[in-house]
C-alpha positions in Angstrom: -151.0 -33.4 -102.9 -151.3 -35.5 -106.1 -153.4 -38.0 -104.2 -155.8 -35.2 -103.2 -156.4 -34.0 -106.7 -156.7 -37.5 -108.1 -159.6 -38.5 -105.8 -161.7 -41.0 -107.7 -164.8 -38.9 -106.9 -163.3 -35.7 -108.3 -163.1 -34.5 -111.9 -159.6 -33.4 -112.8 -159.6 -29.9 -114.3 -156.8 -28.8 -116.5 -155.9 -26.1 -114.0 -156.1 -25.6 -110.3 -156.8 -22.4 -108.3 -154.5 -22.2 -105.3 -155.5 -19.8 -102.6 -153.1 -18.3 -100.0 -156.1 -18.6 -97.6 -154.8 -17.2 -94.2 -156.2 -13.7 -94.8 -158.1 -14.1 -98.0 -161.4 -12.1 -98.0 -162.8 -13.7 -101.2 -162.9 -17.4 -100.3 -166.7 -17.7 -101.0 -166.3 -16.0 -104.4 -163.5 -18.4 -105.3 -165.6 -21.4 -104.4 -168.6 -20.1 -106.4 -166.6 -19.3 -109.5 -164.6 -22.6 -109.4 -167.8 -24.5 -109.0 -169.3 -22.7 -112.0 -166.3 -23.5 -114.2 -165.7 -26.9 -112.7 -162.1 -26.0 -111.7 -160.3 -27.7 -108.8 -159.4 -25.4 -105.9 -156.9 -25.8 -103.1 -157.1 -23.5 -100.1 -153.8 -23.5 -98.2 -153.5 -22.1 -94.7 -151.5 -22.5 -91.5 -152.7 -24.4 -88.4 -153.4 -21.0 -86.8 -156.3 -20.4 -89.2 -159.3 -22.7 -89.1 -161.0 -23.0 -92.5 -164.5 -24.4 -93.2 -165.4 -24.4 -96.8 -168.0 -26.3 -98.8 -167.1 -29.2 -101.1 -165.5 -29.6 -103.6 -163.0 -27.1 -102.1 -159.8 -28.9 -100.8 -158.2 -27.5 -97.7 -154.5 -28.1 -97.0 -153.2 -27.1 -93.6 -149.4 -26.4 -93.2 -147.1 -25.5 -90.3 -147.2 -22.0 -88.8 -143.7 -21.3 -90.2 -143.6 -17.8 -91.8 -143.4 -19.0 -95.4 -145.0 -22.5 -95.2 -148.1 -21.6 -97.2 -145.9 -20.0 -99.9 -143.6 -23.0 -100.1 -146.5 -25.4 -100.4 -148.1 -23.4 -103.2 -144.8 -22.9 -105.0 -144.0 -26.6 -104.8 -147.3 -28.0 -105.9 -148.6 -25.5 -108.5 -147.8 -25.9 -112.2 -147.7 -23.7 -115.3 -151.1 -22.5 -116.2 -152.6 -22.7 -112.7 -154.0 -19.7 -110.9 -153.1 -18.4 -107.5 -154.9 -15.8 -105.3 -152.5 -14.1 -102.9 -151.7 -10.7 -101.5 -148.0 -11.8 -101.1 -145.8 -10.0 -103.7 -142.9 -12.4 -103.2 -145.1 -15.4 -103.7 -146.6 -13.7 -106.8 -143.2 -13.2 -108.2 -142.2 -16.8 -107.8 -145.4 -18.1 -109.4 -145.3 -15.7 -112.3 -141.8 -17.1 -113.1 -143.5 -20.6 -113.2 -146.0 -19.4 -115.8 -148.9 -19.1 -113.5 -151.7 -16.5 -113.3 -151.6 -14.6 -110.1 -154.5 -12.4 -108.8 -154.8 -10.3 -105.6 -158.0 -10.5 -103.6 -158.6 -6.9 -104.8 -158.7 -8.2 -108.4 -155.3 -7.0 -109.6 -153.7 -9.5 -111.9 -149.9 -9.4 -111.2 -147.5 -9.3 -114.1 -143.8 -9.7 -114.4 -143.4 -6.0 -115.2 -145.1 -5.1 -111.9 -142.8 -7.2 -109.7 -139.7 -5.1 -109.4 -141.6 -2.1 -108.2 -143.9 -4.1 -105.9 -140.9 -5.9 -104.3 -139.0 -2.7 -103.9 -141.8 -1.0 -102.1 -142.3 -4.1 -99.9 -138.5 -4.1 -99.1 -138.5 -0.3 -98.3 -141.6 -0.6 -96.0 -140.0 -3.5 -94.1 -136.8 -1.5 -93.7 -138.8 1.5 -92.4 -140.7 -0.8 -89.9 -137.4 -2.3 -88.6 -136.2 1.2 -87.9 -139.3 1.8 -85.8 -141.1 4.0 -88.3 -144.8 3.5 -89.2 -145.7 2.7 -92.7 -149.0 3.1 -94.4 -151.1 -0.1 -94.7 -153.5 -1.0 -97.4 -156.8 0.8 -97.7 -159.8 -0.9 -96.3 -161.2 -3.7 -98.4 -164.6 -2.8 -99.9 -167.4 -4.1 -102.1 -165.8 -2.6 -105.2 -162.6 -4.6 -104.5 -164.8 -7.7 -104.2 -166.6 -7.1 -107.5 -163.3 -6.3 -109.3 -161.9 -9.6 -108.0 -164.9 -11.6 -109.2 -164.8 -10.0 -112.6 -161.1 -10.6 -113.1 -161.1 -14.2 -111.8 -164.0 -14.9 -114.1 -162.2 -13.4 -117.0 -159.1 -15.5 -116.3 -161.1 -18.7 -116.0 -162.8 -17.9 -119.3 -159.9 -16.6 -121.3 -156.8 -18.3 -119.9 -158.2 -21.7 -118.9 -160.4 -22.0 -122.0 -163.3 -23.3 -120.0 -166.9 -22.9 -120.8 -169.3 -21.6 -118.2 -171.5 -24.3 -116.8 -174.1 -22.1 -115.3 -174.9 -18.4 -115.4 -174.0 -16.0 -112.6 
């Protein structure tokens, strides 16, 4: 991975935005904002999901193993980086590393959220194993998309200390 981010034709930004890209509905928004703020971005997905994104987005493809994307991000990301994921377990691991974690709906995860989110996840999994149905997430909508864009922009401005290169 270091080789990818150290390409001679690529400017190294102080942070990287990692994307758990298999089911991410805001890929284009991430590309647009990262371009605006000149932040490197790495979209990580399994072989089962084909990604086609414009440069300078980097695409990393991993095995189809259940946690392969999570392991890649957890092993390559560093303190201060940003990750976009819906996975609460991955979010918990990354928060412990000092990263900023944002859901595709625009919720910034915090350490204080994690116990409750992981408990709900565990109880839902337990119910499904017992054959019971659990309620899924509400449909993704334009308000979610706008919330995501606003919060990623805020993180890029505030947390990364970067200046906007062009207006959106």
